[in-house]
C-alpha positions, 0 to 999 in steps of 0.5 A: 704172638705177633701184632696184627698188621693189615698187610699180613692179614685176611678176614675169614667169615664162616657160616654167617647165615640167617638161620644159623644166627639163631644158634647164638644164645650167649649174646645177642645175634644182632650184636654178633651181626653188627660186629661181623659187618664192622669187620668187613667194613674195616677190611674194605678200608684196609684192603684186607682180602676176604674169604667167606664160606657157608654150610649147606646153604642151598639145601637148607635155604640158609642164605648168607646174611644180606647186610654182609653181601651188600658191603662186599658183593665180590666176597659174597660172589666168591664164597665157598659153599660147603656141602656139609663139611663141618671143619672148613679146613677139610674143604680143599676149595676153602683152603685154596681160597685162603692160600690164594690171599697170600696172607699168613695171619687169619682174622677169623669169625664164625657164627658159632664159636663152639662149632663153626669157628673152633674147628677151623681155627684149630686146623688153620693154626695146625697148618701154620697160620697165625689165627685171631679168633674174633669171639664177639662176631659170633657166639655159642649155644651154651655158655659152657660150650663157649668156655670149652671152645675158648679153652681149646683155642687158647691151648692150641695157641689161637689168639682170642680177640674182640672186634674193637681190639681188631680195629684198634690194632689194625688202625695203628694211628687214628690220625692217618686217613685210614685210621680216621675211617677205622675210628669212625667205624669203631665209634659207630659200632660202640655207639650202637652197643654201649654208647661210644665212650665219646668216640663219635665226634 
């Protein structure tokens, strides 16, 4: 396992759609959305490319979460709209978009860890990418399916991580201009969830 570096990484979001968020039962869908938006904001600060993909978006009228679209309109406009392919890595358009970033480390989150995330994480790892699965930017329908998905990813060598840990590892130094911006994002995130531990100063 290598340490996360912004210059080596791409952010991958899978199926962060309005209706799909209702499948998250292992934590609050609002917390999953907050963590997802925090990741996208951090990616913009650190100039990390984004690849987003949605599933049967038009057929099911299950549209991309508007808050994410507002943060990064370009990533939204370029999202890969899958027509029903379950594992995003089976969609050639998605793979080409990932390859076009030129990055070999994928910071990856899906609406459901036991569906959207696990399949793509396993396939990307098999394809030779270093994969970091951000568990708190999604969730699962059942706790046992969440645990099974985590176990499968661990066994395959996928790195499990949280949003706060991603931000801290990418920031490197809170005293730098970029580090200060990431620290502020982290403080806002933690203040919303657990009170901030005094970071928001």
